[in-house]
N, C-alpha and C positions, 0 to 999 in steps of 0.2 A: 634662588633663595636669597633672602636679605639678612644683613648683619646689623644689629644694634648693640652699641658698646657704651656702657655707662661708667664714669668714675665712682667708686664706692670706697667706703673706709677699709683700712687694713684691719682684719680681725683674724683670730687663730683659724687655720684651715680646718681643724677638726670640728670647730663650732658650725661651720657652714655644712660639713658633712652630717652632723647631728640634725640640723634644721631640715635638710632634704630626706633625712631618714631613709626609708626602704626605697625611695625613688633615686637615691644617689647611685650613679653607675661607675664612678671613677674617683679615686684619690691619687695624686702623684705629688710626692714630697721628696724631691732630690736634695743632695747636701747643699747645693747652691743653685741660684737661677730661679726661674718661675715655678711656682707651685700652683696646683690646680685641683679643684673639685668640680665634678660635672654631673648633670643629671639630665635624663632624657636622651632621645636620639632624633636629630634632624635628618640623618641618612645612616644607613648601616651598609657595610661592604663585606662580603664573604668570598673566600676562594679555597679550592680544594686541590690536592694532588701536587705533583712536583713543580708545576708552574705558579704556585701560590704566590711567591714573592713578585714575579713579573706581572701577574694578573692584578694584584693589588696595587702595584705601582701605577699601572696605566689607569685603572679605574679611579684611584685616589687622586692622582694628578689632574685628571679631567674634572672631577667634582670640585676640588680646592681651587683650581684656577678660575673657575667660573664665578667664584664668590669675590665680592669687591669689599674689602675691609673699610670700615668708616672711621677708624682711629689709627693714626699712625703710631702712637705711642704704646698701644696695647699689643699683645702677641697676636700674630696671625692665626686664624682658625687652623686647627689641627685634627687630624684623625688619630684616634687613640685605640690601641689594641695589641695584638701580637699574633703568635704563631704557635702551633703544636711542636713539641720537641722533633718530631718527624712525621711525615705524611701518614695519616691514619692512627696516629698515637692518641688522639682524642676521639676515636670512633666508638669507644665503649664507656659505659658508666664508670666513674661519675662524671666524665668530661664531655658528654655528648652535646651539650649546649654550646661548647666552645668551637669545636670544629678544627679544621686544618689551619684556618686563618680568618680572623674576625676583627674589623675595625669599625668605630663609631664616631660620627661627627656629632658631638653633644648639641642638645637644644639649648641648654644653659650651662655656662662655665663661670666659675669664680677664680680669678687669677690674682696671685699676688707675689711680689718678690721681697716682701718685708717692708718696703718703702712706699710702694704704690699698690693699688688694687683695682680690678676692673670686673664688671659683670657683662658677660657677652651672651646675646641671645641669637640664635639662628633658626630661621623658619621660612616656610614658604610665603610669598608675597600676600597670600590671601589668609594667612594663619591668623585669625582675629584674637585668639587667646594668648599669642606670644607676648604681647605689650602687657597684658593683665599679669601674666606670670613673671615678667621681668619686674614689674612694679611690686609684686608680692615679695619676690626674692630681695629686691633693693631695700624694702621696708624691714624684712628680717634681718638683713646685714646691719642696717642702722641701729636696730635694737641690740644686736649683739654689741656693737661699738659702744653704745651708751649704758651697757650693763643690764639691759632689760631682757636679753635674750640668753640662750645657754652659753656658757664660757666654754673654752677649750677643755677644761678639766671639770667633769661633773662633781659637784659637792657630795653627792651620794652615789657610789657606783652600783650598778644593777648587780643583783646577787649572782655569784658564779654558779652555774648549773653543776649538778652532781654528775659524776661519770657513771654511765650505765654498762659500758664494755670497752675494751681496748684490745686491739688485734695488730701486731706488728709482724714484719717478715721474721720468721723464726731463725734463731741464731744458727740451727743446723742447716737450714736451706742457704743461709748467707755463706757459711763456710764452704759448702759445696760449690756455689757460685764462684767463690774467690779462688778455690782450688783449681777450677776449670779455666779460669782466666790466666792464673799463674802457669798452668801446663801450656796454654797458648803462647804465653810469653817465652817460656823456655824453648817451645818449638819453633820460635821465630815468626810466629803468625801475626802477633801484634807486639807493640812496645808498651801500650798503656790501654787500659779500658776503665771507664768510670762506672762503678756499680752503684745503684741507688736502692734504697729501702723506703718503704711507706708505712707509717703508723696511722691506724684508723681508730678514731675515738668517737664514741657515741654517748651522748649526754641524755639527761632525762627531760630536757626542754630545749627549744630552739636557741642557737646561739646568737648573742649580739655582736654583729660585725663591728659596730662602733667601739664596743668595749675592747675587743681584740686589737683594733687599730690603735686605740689609746695606749694600750699596754706595750705595743710595739715602739711607741715613743721612748721606751727605756733603753732600747738598744743604742749603744754609744759607737762613735767612729762614723766615718763617711759612708752612709748607707742611703739607698733609695727606698723610702717607705711607699708601699703602693697597695691599691685595691682595684680590681676590675671585675665588674658583675656582669654575668650573662644569665640566661634563664634558668641553668641548672645550679647556680651557686656564684661565690664570690672567690676569686683567686686573690690572695693577699700575702704580704711578707715585708721583709726588710733586707733587701739584697745588697752586698757590698761590691757586686761585680758589674762594671759597664762593659757591654758587648762593643758598642761603637756609636760615636756622634759625628755628625757632619754640620759645620757652620760655613756655608760658602765653600771654599776650596780647602778649608782646614778639616782634618780628620783626626779623631782621637779614638784610641782603643786601649785596652789594658789586659795584661796577662796576670791572671789571679789564680795561683795554684801552688800548693804546698801549705800544710796546715799544722798548727801545734796548739794544744789547749794551753791557756796561761797556767793552769795548775800543774802542767807536766814539764814546764821549762821556761826559758827566757827567749827574747829575740835572738840572742847569740846562738842558742841551741837550734833554733830553727834555721838560721843562716848557715850553720855547720853541717845540717843534715844532707848527706849525699843523696839519699833517696828523695827528699823534698825538692832539692835543687835540680835533680834529673827531671822530675815530674813538671817542675816549672819551666825547664828549658824547652820541653816538648810544646808548651803553649806558646812561648815567645816566638819559637821558630815557625809555627803554623800560622800565627797571626801576621808575621813578617812577610812570609811567603805569599799570603793571599793579598796583602795590601801593596806589596812593592811594585807589581805590574801597573797599578793605577796611580802611582804617585811619582812626582818629579823629585820629592824628597821625603825621606822617612827616617826618623830618629828614634833610637832605642838605647837606654842605658845598658852598659855591658854587665851590670850587677844589680839584682833586684833589692828593693827595700822591703821593710817589714811593715805591714798594715796591721794596727792594733784595733781590735774590736772589744766588745764587753768581755768575752771570755776566750776569744781566739786570737792567734796571730796567723796572718797569712803572707806569704811572698807575693809581692806585687811589682810589675814592671810597666810604667806607662810607655805607650807608643803614640807618637805624634807624626802627622804627615801633611803634605800638601798635595792635592789631587792634580794630576797632569791634565785631566778632562773632566768635564761635569759627569758625575756619577751619583745617583740617587741613593740616599741612606739606605733604602730597601735592597738596592744592589750590593752594598757593602755588607748588609746583614746576611744576604744569601751566600756571599763568598766566605764569610767567617763562621756562620753557624752550621753544625756544632763544632766549637773549638775542642782541642784535646782537654780543656779544663772541665768539660761536661760530657764529653764522649770517648775520646781516646785517640790513638794513632796506631796505624793508618785508619783514617776516618771510617771508610766504608766497612772494613772488617770489624772495627770496634762497634760501629753501629748495629751491624748484623748480629753480633753477639748479644748486645743490650737487648734488642727486640726479641730475640729468641729465649733469653733466660729469665727476664723479669716478668713475675706473675701479675704485678699491678701496672696498669698502663701509666706511662709518665704524663700523659696529657701535655699541659703547658709547662709542667715543671722543668726547669732548666732551659727554657726556650726564650727567645727575644720577645721582650714586652716594652712598649714605649709609644712613641708618637713620631709623625711626620707632617710637614706642611706642604704647601703648593709649590715651593722653590725646590723640594727635595732635601731640605734640611731635616735634621731629626735627631732623636736620642733613644737608644735601645739598651736596656739592661737585660741581664740573665736572671730569669725568674728563680732565684735561689732563696733560701731560708723562707720557704713558701709553704702554704697550706691552702686547700680548698674547702671552703665552708658551705654547707648546704643544710638548712634546717637544723636538725639535731646532731649532724655528723661533721666531722673534720678529718680531712686526709692531709698528713704532714709528711713531707718528703725530704730526703737528704741523701747525698751520695759521697763517695770517697774514690780517689784516683788510685788504681791498682797498677803498680809497676813492679819491676824486678826488685825483690827485697821487701815487698809489702807483707804485713802479718794480718790475717783475717781478724784476729781479736782486737788488734789496734785500730784497724779500719772500721770495725763494728762500733767501737767506742767513739770514733770520729763522727759516725753518722749520727749516733745518739746525742752527742754534743751539739751538733748542728740543728737538730730537730728540736732541741730544747728551746731555741728562740721563738718558735711559734707555739710549741706546747705550753710554755710559761705564759704567753700572751693569751692563750686559751684558758688558763687557770689551772693546767695540769702541773702539779708539783711533784718533786722527788724523782724526776726522770733525767 
């Protein structure tokens, strides 16, 4: 395959997504660094079962290393995608198009870091349409830059569709699930289990993914805004949680666990919560234990800080290390996922309880989502504050960590508050 990279004007990311409309396959908007919008697929890689991380690593590395970048200043080609929460978790509707693991090498990618921008095309050597598609995309970006194309904010937003029906995990079922988890904690079987709920909302007309993504821009704080499209729909959201990133021998991870609604207290209240500090400590210890054998140095502050989002406070601890030997970012993902922040501890027992007790499949909710390149560098976030949109229906997920001292009613309220991020973006008010 060949790569063609063109320098283009810097324009709003959402403007390019709007131009590519239904053909857009990816939006990646991190708090800092390269942002991207992509369309089409030059190649697609999939893997199933317990070896999905290693299978993707081998296939992806072989594919990417065969490519020869033509521009030293632009980002190297990347494979974009993610994994199911557990093998088989995306085997049922509405997740059947995502599978256990799926990555795409985009045909066209628009990159920007706010100061520079590039348009990158990848195709087979005999792909006669690639240059024409690049020229069309380049012209569209130029029109956006001069004000002739769509801006990042539509002057007239499309109408919000009316809700036809809503179905959430019943409160009674939630209480039974939490009681069973607390019984297991008291019996010493687990120390923490993350329980998740799903709200299914059906509208009277197909949803506009572009409108939902635009509304997600309202979320404040350091979040990764994302959208990933597969045949069955688009997974989108605004997650505050980094799972892991690798740049050369530098590795970054983060423990994010312990939550308080801003309406229920202050940063000091969250820091003083023994229940939340205990929940947070489980995550810190698990990440440290997973990374320490791979690192020549690993640094973790002794006390968490408070991450302030639009309506929530989270306890956060950054973890930084230096790899002792070359380890692919997918190898790091495999060691870390799922952390106690999204699963529980001990991991195997908590995961078993989750898979046995949750009626709606998690699919890719709370799973690794991101990118990797030919050198093994990459960045993966945890697909939280997320929803799956398909036609007229959206499935909106949220979870809460259950530990000793948890209260079913308070944890129910926490999941509802977390779901509001995506529900508001969908146009669902009053939840």
